[in-house]
N, C-alpha and C positions, 0 to 999 in steps of 0.2 A: 519344710523348713515351718517354723512359725517365727514372723515378724511384728511386732510392734512399734509404730510409729505415733510419739507423742507429742501431742502442745502444738503441733502445724496448723497453718492455713491451707484450708483445700480449697483448688482454685476448678471447678468443674465446668467446662466449656459444653453446652447441650443447644442442640438446634440455633437459636438467635440469640439467645442470651451467656452470658456468663455469670456464675454465682461463686461467693467468697466466702467462706466463712471456715472458725475454729474447731477442730477435731480430731479426735483420735483415729488411725487407720491401722486395719491389721490384714495380714496376709497370712493365710495358712495352704501348705500343699501349692502356692503361686495364685490364689484366688482371694481375691478384696473381700473384706467385711468390715461394715463399720460397726459392729456389735464382738465383740468380743469374743473369737470362738473357739478358744483354747485356756488351758488355766495356764501354761508357762511359756512364755516366749523366747527361741532359742537366741534371738538379738531384740535387743531394745534402741531404737535410734531417738534422741535426745532431738525431737525439731521445731523446739520452743520457738512460738514467732516465726516460722522459718514458711517458705511456699512451697507449697506440693504441687505440680503438676501432672497431666498424662504426659507420657516421654516426647517431646517434639518431634516434627519432621521435617527435613530438608527437603523438599520438594521439587530439585533439580541440584544437581551436585555433576561434576564431573572426575570422578577418581580416579582415571588414568593422568589427571595432570599432579598427581602427589609428589612423582619425582620431578616438575618441571623446576624447581626453585634451584636459580642458577644455572640453567642450561645455557649453553652457548652459543646463541640466537643469532643472527644478523640482523641488528640495527641501525639508522632507524627503520621502524616500518613503514611508517611513511601515511597508511590510511588503512583503514582492515582487513581488506585483503592483504596486502603486506602482513599484517597481524596475522593470521591464517597460515599465509604458506611458509611464513617463516619463523613461526614459534608452532602451531600447534597441529599443520599437517604436514609437520616434518618430523616432531614429536612421534605423533600416534603410531607412525609405522617403525619407529624407533623400538618400543615396547614389547618383551618378549612374557612369556609366562610366569619366569620368575618375578619381573618385572612387576606384574600386576597381581599377584599374590602378597608381595611385600607391598605394594601402594595401596592397595585394601585394608591390609593388617594394619598399617598406619593410619588410614580414613577412617577403619571402626573404631580405634583406642580415642580419637581425635574427636570424634563424634560424641563417645560415651563420656567424656570428659565435657563436655558441652552438652551435656543431657537430652540428645539426638538420640532416637530410637530406631526410627525410621526414615530410609533415606532413597529418594528416587534418583535412582544413577543414568546417566546417560552416557555409553562408552563407546571407544573406540581405541582399538589395538592394531599391532602388527600382524596378530595370530586372531584366526575365528573360530576355530573348532573348539567349542566346548568352552568357551572363555567364559561365557556368563555362569557358567556352571562351577567351573573354578572359580569366579568372584562371590554365588552364592553360597560356597564351600565356607566360605570367609566367614560373611556375614553371619552364619547359622552359628559357626563356634565362639562367636564374640555375641551370639544373642540380637544381631539387631536384623529389624523385620522390613521389607520394602519393596521395590519393583528393580528389575535392571532391563536395559533393550542396549542395542548394539547399532551404532548410526549405519543410516541406508543412504549413499549417495553415489552420482555417477562420477567422481572423481577420479577413483583408483582401478577403471574399467571397471568391464562386461564380470567378469572371471569373479572381483572381490563382491562386487555389488551381487551376486548370485550365493556364494559362500557365507555373506551378511546377512541377508535374507532367509537363506535355511536355519542359521544360529537362531536368529529371531523366534523362528517360528515353532523348531524343536524347542527351545527352553522354554517360550510361554505356553505350550501344549503340558512339558512335563510339571511343569510349576503351578497349574491352576488350584486353585485355593491354600496354597502354603503362605508362609509366612514369608518367603522371598519369592514374589511372582514375575512374570514377563511380560513386557510392554513391547509394542513394533517401534524403532528406534528412525526416526527420519531426518538427517542436517538440517536441510533449510530448501524450501523451493527451488532457490537457486541451482543448486546442486541436485536436480532430480526431473528428468525429462518426462514428458505426456505417457512416454514408453514404460518407463520405470514404474512412475504413481500407480500406473493401471495394474502393473505386474503386483504390488504391493496389497491393492485394495483387490484382487481375485484370490490371493492367495492366504490372508491373514485373517481369514474369518472374520471375528467382531472384536478383535484383544484392538484396545486403548494405544492410542499413538502419541508419543511423547518427542516433541519437535521445535524447534527454534522456529520463533517468525519475525521477522522484521528485524529480526539483533543490529542490523546493518541496514543503512538506506539502499544499499544494491538488493536487497532482497525484493524491496517491494516495487523499485525501479524496473528489474530486470522482468516482475510477473507481467508490470504494468505492459511493459514494451513488447513481451513476445508473446503474451495469452492475452491481453486487453482483458484482466480483471484483476481484481485484488487476493491478496494471500489467501487467506479463509475461503475465498470464494470458489480460490483453484483448489483446494484441499476438498472442499464439499462436493466440488464436481465429482469427483471419484469417491463418493462416502467415506471419509477418512475423518469426518469430523466427528467422531464415535464418544459412544458417552464413557466419560471418568478419563477423557483425553486431557497431555498437556500441554498447554499452547507456551512456551516459553517467551518471555520480552512484549513482545504486542507493540512495538513502538511503530509508532506511524500506521496504525490500521486505517481502513476506509471505512465509512457509516455504513455502508454495507457489509464490511467484513464484521462490523458490530452486531447488526443486525440479525447475522448469522447464527453466530456466537452467543447472544443473547437466548437463542430459540433451543440451545442444545444444553446437553448437561457435561458439561465439562471444566476446567480448572485452567484460569490462566493464573501464569505463575513469573514474579518479576524478579529479577536478579541485578538489584540497582547498583552493585558494588561493581562486580564486574563490568557493568554498560560503562560507567562513569570512569573507570579504571581505562577502559577503550577507548575514551572520547567516545562514548554513541550514545544518541538521544534516548529517552527512557519512558517508556508506557506511560499514562497517565490512571495511575490505580484510584485516585480520586472517580474520575470519569468511568472506569472498569466496574467498580463498586456502587455507584450510581444505577450505573444501568443494571444492575442484578447480576453482573459476571463473578462468578466466585473466585475470586481473584487470593492468591499469596504469596508466599516469598521462597525463594533457594538459594543458595550461595554460588552456584555455578563453578565450582571449583576454588574460587578467591580464600575463603577461606570455610570452618566446619560451623561457624555457629548461626542458629536459627535467632535467636536474641536479638543481633548483630543485624542481620538482615531485617528482621520485623521493624527495628529503630529506626535504622537508615532508611528505607521504606517511607516509612510515616514524613518522616522529618523532610525527605526528597519530595513530598508530594506538597509539602506547603509552600517549596522555594519553587518547585513547576509551577505553581500555580498562585504564586504570588499572595498565596492568601493565610495567614496566619490563624485564621479559626477552624482551617481544615487539620486534621491529625486523630480524634480521638472514634469518629465512625471508621475512620482509614484502620486503625490500629484492633478495634474492637473486632472487624471483618477479614481481616490479615491472620490474625491469632484464630478463631472462630474455625476458618476456611483453612488453618493447618491440619487441624483435628479430621475436618469432614472430607479430606482427602484423605487421611489414613484409614478411616472407617468404609468410605467408598470402599475400598478394597478387601472388606473384610477381614481388616485387622482391627485387634480389640483396641474400642479407646485407652482403657489401661485405668480406669481408677472409678470401674462401676463396679457395685458392690453384686456379690457372683461371679466376676466375669475375673479372668485372667486381669493379674497385675500389670503394670508397664507404665511406672511413676520416675519421676526426677524432680528429686529437693533442693532448692536451690538458697544460697546462706543469705539471702537479704532479709532484713527484721526490719520492720516498719517503724518510725518514728513517730508518726502521727495516725491517727484509725483508721483502720485497715477493715473493709467490709465490701461487699459487692459492688455498690454504689463508688467506693474510691479506687475499685481496682484497678483501673486504668489508667490513672494516674502513677500510681505504683509502678504499674508496668513500663510505664514510658519511660518514667523519670529516675528509676528505681531500681526493678528487676531486673530490666536489662541490661544493668550494669556491673549485675553479683554474678557470681560462680554457683555451677552445681556443686552440689557435695556429695550425694548420694542418688544412684540410678540402680532401683529393681526393676526386674523383669522378668515374669512367668516366678520362679521358686530362686533365682541366682539376685546375687546382689552384684549388678556388671560397675559400680562405683562406690565405695566404701570411704567415706573422708578425703574425698577426692581424689581418691587412687583405686586407676582401673584395678579390678581382681587378676581379670584373667592374663596370665603369662602365656602367650601363644607365639609361637612362628620364633622362639628363640634367635634360631640360627639366620634367618633372612634379617631379622634384627641388625644380629652383631654385624653382619656382611652389606649393611645397608650403605656406606658409601663406596664399596668395591661394586655392587650390582649398579648403584646408580652412575658412577665413573664409567663403567662398560657401556651402559645407555646412553652418556654422552658423546661416549666414542662412536656409537652407533650414530645419532644424531649427526654429527660431523659428515661422517660419509652420507648419511642421506640430503643434505642440504641442497637444494634445488632443484630437486628430484620432482618434488611432491607442490 
């Protein structure tokens, strides 16, 4: 198929800078061109004065939470552990294969609608065998790329830990170099013994890890009390601070922890919406970015929108540091690192000439001058409030004038109420078990 996208502002993130300029884009057989490579387009998209991005990345998602809306959990939670036990640790063991295929399909449609084409998901469910492949099949059906990992912890017993570890390793090996790859998913330091961390280190080659770090204060307190060291220090002692690993949240790290991270090729991911919803501390992204840590954003399952996460993180760092002069350098770094994460896993940026297409067109039309120098002001105060209108990935239009084009898993969508009601019933039976 030949696509011609006319008169839009192309935003090109590269290395440490972002450029923005008005130009046409042409896509022939899934490849991007800036000079017209065909005589006639099969489809012309009028993007006059609209904003063309590479497809966005959600650096930390929990797709398994998709069907949690309205789940009959016991409240008040009282604290973070109450939240985990009464909601999330009860929910995850209530999910079966049908629930997860439906959850993933819903998440794919939501992501596409928000211009997100790459998702780094951290999974847990009541079944382990081939679950990551089940989810990857849905990713691939919708044209979404990213990584999947299965949460490892000791909280469900040795057998479940062993099966979860095997699933991580199987999937990571099978998916090397593919559009949906594997990472090694760790829940958190406070739910993993030294014995378990050693087993993970010994059996997972050099696959990057995806782990929650200091989401709640209990994580750091337990680590210092039990092991006499910081969270990152503990992971590093097992050789788990690996290239391209994702360290999520990172609230209340020690100075020694930060020094270790600064020497490693990793990504810190903030999920400010989730932390605030849970009444938890939030990592200081201004501090992380000034220290040279590659920091970007995820949604932690709270919502599908990377744009929303970018804006909220930028605003919160002003509040956290009580400094209205912060914001532009932080947003610049969060935005650039959103794409650096994508390319670190060998996934195309999506907007480079001669490379596979992966673009999202947002309907924001600037009323004031728009160019490289003005871009961040428009991003923060305008584009983040706009809507994605088109998404093109490779040779397919995934979002066409606000409508997701793929009508997949129809039978599951039609039975969504029935499927979720059955899951809610299992949730009720599982209360108090975890």
